[in-house]
N, C-alpha and C positions, 0 to 999 in steps of 0.2 A: 810530302805533308803530313805523314807521320811522325817524323823527327820533330816537327814542330809541335805536335800534340805532345808528344815525350817530354819535350822541353818544357812546355806550358805546365805540363802535370809536375813534373821537377821543383819549377817555379812555384808553383801553387803550395806546395808542401815545403818550401823552404818559409814561405809568408805564414804558413798556419804555425811552424815552428816558433817562429819570433812571436807569434800572439803568444805563446804558452811560457815563453820567458820573460819576466817580469822588467828587465833591464832592457834587453832588446824591444820591447814592447814600447817603454818609456820613449827611447830615442825613436822609435817610428812615429809616435805621437807628437814628438817636439817637432820632427820632420813635418809631419802633416800640418801642424799649428803654423811653422814658419811659413810655408806655403801659403795657408790661408791666409796670415796676417799680411804677406804680400801682396797677395791678389784683393784684397780689401781695400788696401791703401792705394794700390795703382788703379783701381775701378774708381775710388771715390776722389783721391786727389788728383791724378793724371787723366781721368776721364775716360778710360779706357773700357772696352766692352770686358765682362765677367772672364770670358774665354781668353782674350787677348791678356788679360791681366794676370790668369793663372800661367798661360804660355810664358809671359816674360818673366814670371817669378821662377818658373822651372829652368827655364835657360839660363837665367841669371845664376841659380845656384849650384847648376850643373857645370858651370862654365863656358857652355856652348857659346853664347852670345851671337847670335847670327846679325844682330843691328838692324832686324826688321822693325822693332820696337825700342824705345828709348824713352827715358823720361825728360819732358821739359820745362818742368818748374823748378825753380831753385831748390824748394823743400823736396821734391821728387829727386832731384839729384843727389841732395844729401842724405836721405833715407835710402838711397839704393848705396851708397858708400857703405854705410852703415849695415845694411842689410846684406850685402855681398860678404862683409868681412864675418858677421857672426854668422850668416846662412851657410856659407861654405864650411864651416867646421862642424856644423848640425847634418849637412849633407855628407860629407865625408865619412863622420860615425856612421851615420844610416849605413852608408855603400858598405863600409867595414864589417858592420853587424850582418848584412846580407851575404856577403862573401864569406864570412866565418861561418854562418849556419849552413850556407852550401857546402863548403868543405867539409863540415863535420858531417852531414849526411852522406857525402860521397865516401868518408872513411867507414860509417857505419855499413852502408851497402858494400863496400869492399870484404868487410869483415864477415858479413852474412854469406857473400859468394865463396869465400874461402874456407867455409864450412862444410 
């Protein structure tokens, strides 16, 4: 349990460092906007509940794709194709930013421990 809390604390520090970096902050907000727009579209056009629409948007952008939800309308299928192509790049960029901030924090911690 202690390991979980230590990892949670490190993850929180990474996200706080992302908020301080203007370029990282912009890709984070772009990712959130992409998830929000997908959630809004799927809830309005496909008739999904808001939580289901968010879940479907997230699983689409992270390429998990369980298959438990899927678009049934023609416009929903077309939107999903475009959403996946654009959103995968946005999500990959955001994951890259998180990883780079995590690595940078580990380097700084290593330098402090060597002193």
